[in-house]
C-alpha positions as CSV (number, residue, x, y, z in Angstrom):
1,M,0.3,348.1,107.3
2,Y,0.2,350.2,110.7
3,K,1.7,353.4,110.8
4,E,3.4,354.6,114.4
5,R,5.1,357.5,114.9
6,G,5.6,360.5,117.4
7,T,4.3,363.5,115.6
8,R,0.9,364.9,115.7
9,G,-2.3,362.9,115.5
10,S,-1.3,360.7,112.6
11,K,0.8,360.9,114.6
12,S,0.3,357.2,116.2
13,E,-2.4,356.5,114.0
14,V,-3.2,353.0,112.4
15,V,-3.7,352.8,109.1
16,V,-4.3,349.5,107.0
17,V,-4.1,349.5,103.6
18,D,-6.0,346.6,101.3
19,Q,-3.3,344.8,98.9
20,K,-6.3,344.5,96.4
21,R,-6.6,347.8,96.3
22,V,-2.7,348.9,95.7
23,N,-2.6,346.2,92.9
24,K,-5.5,347.8,91.2
25,V,-3.8,351.0,91.5
26,H,-0.8,349.2,89.7
27,D,-2.8,347.8,87.4
28,N,-4.4,350.6,86.1
29,H,-1.8,352.9,85.7
30,R,0.5,350.3,84.5
31,A,-2.1,350.2,81.3
32,S,-0.6,353.5,80.4
33,H,2.5,353.7,81.5
34,S,5.3,350.8,82.2
35,L,6.3,352.5,85.8
36,L,4.6,353.0,89.4
37,R,5.9,356.1,91.5
38,K,5.8,355.2,94.9
39,K,4.0,358.6,95.9
40,H,1.3,357.3,93.5
41,I,0.7,354.3,95.9
42,L,0.7,356.4,98.9
43,A,-1.7,359.1,97.3
44,Q,-4.0,356.8,96.2
45,S,-3.8,354.6,99.2
46,T,-5.0,357.5,101.2
47,H,-7.9,358.1,99.1
48,D,-9.4,354.9,99.4
49,V,-9.0,354.5,103.4
50,V,-10.6,357.9,103.3
51,T,-13.7,357.1,101.1
52,M,-13.8,353.3,102.2
53,I,-14.8,354.5,105.6
54,G,-17.4,357.2,104.5
55,G,-15.3,360.6,103.7
56,P,-14.9,362.5,100.9
57,S,-13.7,361.1,97.7
58,Y,-11.1,363.7,95.6
59,E,-8.9,363.8,92.6
60,V,-5.1,362.0,93.4
61,K,-3.3,363.3,90.4
62,L,-0.8,361.1,88.9
63,G,2.5,361.9,87.2
64,R,4.7,363.1,90.5
65,K,8.2,361.5,90.5
66,D,10.3,360.0,93.3
67,G,12.8,361.5,95.3
68,F,16.5,360.2,95.5
69,E,15.8,359.3,99.4
70,S,13.3,359.1,101.8
71,K,14.1,359.9,105.4
72,A,11.9,359.6,108.6
73,H,13.4,362.7,109.8
74,K,12.9,365.1,107.5
75,V,9.0,364.4,107.2
76,R,8.9,364.5,110.9
77,E,10.7,367.9,110.9
78,N,7.5,369.2,108.0
79,L,4.8,367.5,110.6
80,P,3.0,368.9,113.4
81,L,3.8,368.2,117.0
82,P,1.0,366.5,119.4
83,N,1.9,369.8,122.0
84,H,2.2,372.2,119.5
85,T,0.0,375.7,119.6
86,V,-1.4,377.0,116.8
87,H,1.0,379.3,116.0
88,D,3.6,376.8,115.3
89,M,0.9,374.8,113.1
90,M,0.5,377.7,111.5
91,S,4.1,378.3,110.6
92,L,4.5,374.7,109.3
93,F,0.9,375.0,107.2
94,Q,2.0,378.5,105.6
95,K,5.6,377.8,104.0
96,K,3.3,374.8,102.2
97,G,1.0,377.6,100.9
98,F,-2.1,376.9,103.5
99,T,-4.6,378.8,104.5
100,L,-5.8,378.6,108.8
101,K,-9.2,377.3,107.6
102,E,-7.3,374.5,105.4
103,M,-5.4,373.6,108.1
104,V,-8.3,372.9,110.5
105,A,-10.2,371.5,107.4
106,L,-7.0,368.8,107.3
107,S,-6.7,368.6,111.1
108,G,-10.4,366.9,110.6
109,A,-8.2,363.8,109.2
110,H,-8.2,363.0,112.9
111,T,-11.4,361.6,112.9
112,I,-9.6,358.3,112.2
113,G,-6.7,357.0,114.0
114,I,-5.1,356.7,117.5
115,S,-2.5,358.2,119.1
116,H,-0.3,356.8,122.1
117,C,-0.1,358.0,125.6
118,K,3.2,359.2,125.4
119,D,1.6,361.6,123.2
120,F,-1.1,363.3,125.7
121,I,-0.7,362.1,129.1
122,S,0.2,365.0,130.4
123,R,-2.8,366.6,129.9
124,V,-4.5,363.9,132.3
125,I,-1.7,363.4,134.8
126,G,1.2,365.2,136.3
127,P,1.6,368.5,138.3
128,Q,-0.5,370.4,136.0
129,P,-3.3,368.5,134.3
130,D,-5.4,370.2,131.6
131,P,-8.6,371.5,132.9
132,D,-10.3,371.8,129.8
133,I,-10.5,368.0,128.9
134,E,-14.1,366.8,130.0
135,A,-13.8,365.2,133.4
136,R,-15.3,361.7,132.7
137,Y,-13.2,361.3,129.4
138,A,-10.0,362.3,131.3
139,E,-10.8,359.2,133.6
140,V,-11.2,357.0,130.6
141,L,-7.9,358.4,129.2
142,K,-5.9,357.6,132.8
143,S,-7.4,354.2,132.5
144,L,-6.5,353.4,129.3
145,C,-2.6,354.7,130.1
146,K,-2.5,353.6,133.5
147,D,0.6,351.5,132.5
148,Y,1.9,353.3,129.2
149,T,5.3,353.5,130.7
150,V,5.4,349.6,130.6
151,N,3.6,349.1,127.9
152,E,4.3,351.4,125.2
153,T,1.8,350.2,122.7
154,R,-1.3,351.7,124.8
155,G,-2.5,354.7,123.3
156,S,-6.5,355.9,122.7
157,F,-8.5,356.9,119.4
158,L,-8.3,360.1,118.4
159,D,-12.2,360.3,117.8
160,P,-13.7,358.0,120.5
161,V,-17.1,358.2,119.6
162,T,-16.9,357.1,116.0
163,P,-13.2,356.2,115.1
164,D,-13.9,353.8,112.9
165,K,-16.0,356.4,110.5
166,F,-14.7,359.3,108.6
167,D,-17.4,362.1,109.7
168,N,-17.4,365.5,111.3
169,M,-17.4,364.1,114.5
170,Y,-13.6,365.3,115.5
171,Y,-15.2,368.7,115.6
172,K,-18.2,368.0,117.6
173,N,-15.4,366.4,120.3
174,L,-13.5,369.4,120.5
175,E,-16.2,371.6,121.4
176,K,-17.1,369.3,124.2
177,G,-13.7,369.2,125.7
178,M,-13.1,365.9,123.7
179,G,-9.7,366.8,122.0
180,L,-7.4,363.8,122.6
181,L,-4.2,365.9,121.8
182,A,-2.9,369.6,123.0
183,S,-2.7,370.6,119.5
184,D,-6.5,369.4,118.9
185,H,-8.0,371.3,121.6
186,I,-6.3,374.5,120.7
187,L,-8.2,374.4,117.8
188,F,-11.3,375.0,119.5
189,K,-10.0,377.4,122.3
190,Y,-8.3,379.7,119.8
191,N,-10.5,382.6,118.8
192,S,-8.9,382.8,115.3
193,T,-9.7,378.8,114.5
194,R,-12.6,378.2,116.9
195,P,-14.9,379.6,113.9
196,F,-13.9,376.6,111.6
197,V,-14.1,374.2,114.2
198,E,-17.9,375.2,114.9
199,L,-18.9,375.3,111.3
200,Y,-17.7,372.0,110.2
201,A,-19.0,370.7,113.6
202,N,-22.3,371.8,112.4
203,D,-22.3,371.0,108.5
204,Q,-20.4,367.5,107.3
205,T,-20.8,368.2,104.2
206,V,-18.8,371.9,104.1
207,F,-16.3,369.8,105.9
208,F,-16.0,367.4,103.4
209,E,-16.0,369.7,100.8
210,D,-13.0,371.8,102.0
211,F,-11.4,368.6,103.1
212,A,-11.5,367.5,99.9
213,R,-10.1,370.7,98.0
214,A,-7.5,371.0,100.5
215,M,-6.4,367.2,100.1
216,E,-5.9,367.8,96.4
217,K,-3.9,370.9,97.2
218,L,-2.0,369.1,99.6
219,G,-1.2,366.5,96.4
220,M,0.6,369.2,94.5
221,V,3.0,370.3,97.5
222,G,6.5,369.5,96.6
223,V,6.2,368.4,93.3
224,K,9.8,367.5,92.4
225,G,11.5,368.4,88.5
226,D,13.5,366.5,86.8
227,K,16.6,367.3,88.4
228,D,15.0,366.5,91.8
229,G,13.5,363.1,91.4
230,E,13.2,359.9,89.1
231,V,10.7,357.5,88.0
232,R,11.2,354.6,90.0
233,R,11.4,351.2,88.2
234,R,10.6,349.6,91.1
235,C,9.1,351.9,93.8
236,D,10.8,350.5,96.8
237,N,14.0,350.7,94.9
238,L,16.2,353.5,94.0
239,N,17.3,353.6,90.1
240,K,20.7,353.2,89.4
241,P,22.5,356.0,86.6
242,N,22.5,352.8,84.3
243,G,18.7,352.3,84.5
244,S,18.9,349.4,85.8
245,V,17.3,348.8,89.7
246,A,19.8,349.9,92.5
247,E,19.5,347.8,96.0
248,P,16.0,348.2,98.0
249,D,15.4,351.0,99.5
250,K,15.0,350.2,103.1
251,S,13.5,353.6,104.1
252,F,10.6,352.8,102.1
253,T,8.8,350.1,104.1
254,S,10.1,351.9,107.6
255,N,9.0,355.7,105.9
256,I,5.9,354.5,104.0
257,S,3.7,355.0,106.7
258,F,5.4,358.7,107.5
259,E,4.3,359.7,104.1
260,L,0.5,358.5,104.1
261,N,-0.5,361.7,105.8
262,L,-3.5,363.9,106.0
């Protein structure tokens, strides 16, 4: 499954979900409950992707109810954009109960994934290119995106050094002027967030510990009560009032990628 989006970082990331692992989640859950929540698949798949490529394991709490709708534009409203400032991002994270340090830790998810050229091209091409980008890195990005207006799939890894490994290289890249998005680079440039970037760049163990705790906390954001959600009989279908399965929720397939976020 590929996820493509115009929001920060994940923003246009690629995530491949192993269908066997999804089936395993379903089988394990069915042993204790007859119904599987859509959010269980999303949360467990995210966890599995992280751990499969070397990242930390963390607890995924089950039991969340699914909402009555899943709209992409509502997800975008709650995600940072590629050109957001620290203030912009912190405003979003604080509304969900996260601290500045937790925001920087969660941003470390950008150690994997890609972003499309349109999200960062203005930093290397245009009337005011970003002087903070490492010169050789800027030239590589220019070459990668030379025909991005014709081929919209053009993009770059968020971490050009170890793109297929979950590690702390994202933070090391920021220190070298190799943050792909403006919203990545600003974390090192901003005085309040730089100490956390330096901490995680120097100590991967601390990053993993803080990332795991932040992910567990993220899993508890927006838990729905009985009136706000339901236990779907099929994760891609809404339930009918009489308990039967409604027509397929077409938004599930198109928006599952938006919700697989770190």
